[in-house]
Every structure is written in C-alpha cells, then in structure tokens.
N, C-alpha and C positions, 0 to 999 in steps of 0.2 A: 146682567147688563141693564136693563131698563131702570130699574129704582135706583141704580146708581148713577145713571147719564142723569137721571132728574134729578137726582142731589146736586150733582155735578153743577147743571142751569141753576139750580137755586143758587148756589153759592155760601149754603151756610154752612154743613158741615162737611164739604169738600172732602167727599170722599172717591177714592178713585174708582176710576170706570173700568171695564173689563177692555175696553176696547183702546184705552191710554199704553204707551208704548213699555216694552216687556223691560226697558232700562231706566225708566225713569225711578230715580231711587229715593223712596219715602224719605220726607224730613224729618228730625227727631228732634223736637224742644226740648230743651235745657232750661228745666226749672231753677231759678235764682236762687241765689240764698238770702239776697237781702234788695233792699229797694237800693239801685245805684244814687248816687251823689248829684248833684245837681252843678252844674260848670260854674267856673265863678264869672263868667261874662255870658252877654244872650239874654232876651229880654224877657224869659222865666228863672234866669241864674237866682234870686230869692226867693224862690218857690222851694216849700218841703215838698215829699212824695205826698204827703195827706191832702196839702194846697194844690197840689197837679189834680188829683182827683176831684176835689171839687169844686173847682174850675170846669172841669170835663164836663164833672155832672151838670152844673150849671148851665153850659151852652146846650148840652143834648135834650136837661128837662125844660128849656125854653124854646126849643125848636118843635112846635107845634106843626108847622108844613114846612115840609121839606121837598124841594125840586132842584135835579142835579143828572146830569150828564155821568156815566159813568163805564171805566174800563175793567174789565175782569180778566183776569190771568190764572186758568185752572193747572189742576195738578200735572198737567201731561205738556204745558206751557201754551194750549191753544187759547189765542186772545179772543175775548169778547165784548164787544158795546152794548150802548141802551141806554135809556133811562129812567132814573128812579124816582118814584113819587112816594110818600108818605105825611099820614096827616095821624097825628096822634090824638089819641090812642087806638092800636088795632090797625090799623089800614096802610096797605103798603102796595106798591106797582112796580114789580121788575118786567119794563118792557120792551125785551132785545132787537137790537137792529136785524132788517132782513139780509138773508133768510132767517127768520126766525121759527125753531122746531117748539121751543119750550117759553112758557110765561108763568109767572109768578105772582100771585095775588093774593092780601091779606084783607078779610074783610071786617075785622075789630075783635070775633073768635076763633077765625082758622086759619089757615097757609095753605092755598091750593097751588099745586105744582101742575100744571095743565101741558101736555103733549098735543098739540096740533097735528101731529103725523099721524097718531092713533086714537085722536079724539076723545081721551081719558084725560083724568085729574087723581092725583094721590092728595089725601088732605091732612094736616097734622095740626095738633094744636098749636097756637101761639108760642108757649110757654114751652115746648118740646124744642124751639129752635134757637140757635145761637144768638143770633138778631134782634130778639126779642129786647135785647138794651135800646134799639131802635122806635121799640112800639107801646113800652110802657107807660102808661098815664102819668108814674114822678119816677125818674131814673137816679138809682144811687147803687155806683160800680161795685162798693164797697160792700152792699147790701147783698146784691144780689148774684156777685161773683164774687169769688177769691182774688184779691190783685195779687200777682207773680211779682212785679216788677213797674219802677216808674223811671225813664229814663230822659234826661233834658238837654237840648243843645239849642244855637241860634236857631237852626232850621225844621225843628219838630220836637212835640212832646211824647212820648211813645208810652203807652199805655198797655200791658197785657195782664191778660185775664185768664182765670180758669172757670167754667161752667162746667155744673159735673149733671145738671137737669137736662141734657139736652137727649136724642133719641139717637140710640147708637153709641151711645159712651160720652165723657168728657170731652170735651172742644178748648182748645186753647184757641183766645182773639190777642191777636195784636192791635190795639186804635192809635193810630196815629192823628195829633192835632197840632194845628197854626199856634207857632207859640205865643205868637203876639193876641188872636181872638178866640181862642180854642175852639175854632171851628174843625169839626172832623174830617179829615182830608183821605183817611184813607183807612181800609182794616184789613186785616190778613184772616183768617180762621184755621186753623190746624186741627184736623180729626183726631178719631180716638187711634189711629192707624198712621199719624205721621204727615197723613198729604196735606198739602195747604193751595188755598185759592185767596186770591188777590185781589180786593176790591177796592178800585180810586175813582174820589168824587172828582168832579168838575162844574163849574158854571153854577154855584148852590145859587140856589132862593129860595126865601124863608118868608117870605109874605104873599105869594100869589095862591089862592085858594083852588085845589085842585077838584076834578070833574069826580061827583062822586060814583059816575059810572065805571070807573078806572078801578073801583073798589067789588064789583059785583062779580058774585063766586057762581057761576054757571052750574044748576045742580040738575040739570038736564043730562051733562055728560056722565059715563061711567065712571067712578068715583072709587079709586079704593081708600077706605078708612082707615091710616096707620094711626091710630092713637094708643098703643101700650105704652108703657112706661120704659 
C-alpha cells in the first residue's frame, strides 16, 4: 500500500492505491489508428500534426525554469493542490499544500518521493519516470516517446504519447497545450493498469529563478533505492 500511495503522490505513473474505493473502474486508453486532422478554424487550424509536435517541443525546450500552481486529481478522484517548480535539466519540486504527507524532489540525478509521516523516501532514476519530458536538457517528444495522436481545436492542442521506458511498465501521457502560445496547461498520466492522474497548471512563471534548496534530497532519511528496469 505504501509504495502505491507514494506513486499517486508523485502523480507520475498514477498507480491505483490499495485505499482507493473498490468501485473505481480503470480507464482503458484506446490507441488511435491515425493522427487527428486539424479543424478548419481556430488559431492552430493550419498546423499539421508534425508542426504541432514541433511547436510543443519548442515551448518545452525553451522553458528552462517553470514555476506554477497545480491541481492534481488522482485515480480515486482525490484532489490535491500545491506548487510545481522546475529548473532544467533535471531539477524539480512538487510541494503539496498542507496537510502534506508527501513531497517530490528531483536533484538532477534522482527523483525522491519523501514520506514525511514515516520519515522515509523512495528514489528513482529520472529516466524511469514519465515526467522526464519536463526535465530533459533537450526535449523531443517524437524521439523520446511514441506519438499516438494529435488533436487540435480553438481551446487546446492535445498530444497523446506512449512511454515504454518507465518503471512499472508502459505509460500513456496526454499533454494539453494552449493553442496560441503552446504553453503546457495540463497533463494526464495513464499507467499500465489503466488508472489516470490529471495535473492542471495555473499561474505559470517562466522567468523567476528558483531557490536551489528546493532541489536538495536529504540522504539522511531512510532511503529505498528503486532503480531496477
């Protein structure tokens, strides 16, 4: 139970926790046969699927720092809030609003999921997590994942990708971008069991340099090294 709850707190693979309600049915993602065609109107109407992916890559690649408020909806419908801070390459902090049992920190090498109640942490290689698309030095969704579909309308550009290099099996990610600026607005992670976690970003700040202490992993805590492929 503890390990699965930690993964839900991380919001990376969205594994179902043992404490979730029994009636929570898994979401079964359907792999599209082909890329969706762009609509005839709207700010991205003239973009091909490849062009949309290229613009998403360009925005992600240019966002060397990212500060944002977030709302996370877990597989059992539980809502959590907090602040996300990213400094690329490799550094990230998920701080959940009080009362917060978990905290997630990436220090450029590892991702640690900290359990403040037990005073322990689990560590993973960054490359084992599907959110490495936020942390890589250079981002290329088509190179690092398999693009399954691209859908566009006047409200959003949605790119669905599959990542087979995550701990626990293949993960599907649905990334939603602003159609005018291509700023990242939301992502959904669907794990190998079909359960999903949604994270929505608000109040993006791409200029403020974060405090380096946010990305410190305390090695004095009891640590479980979960680094197997």
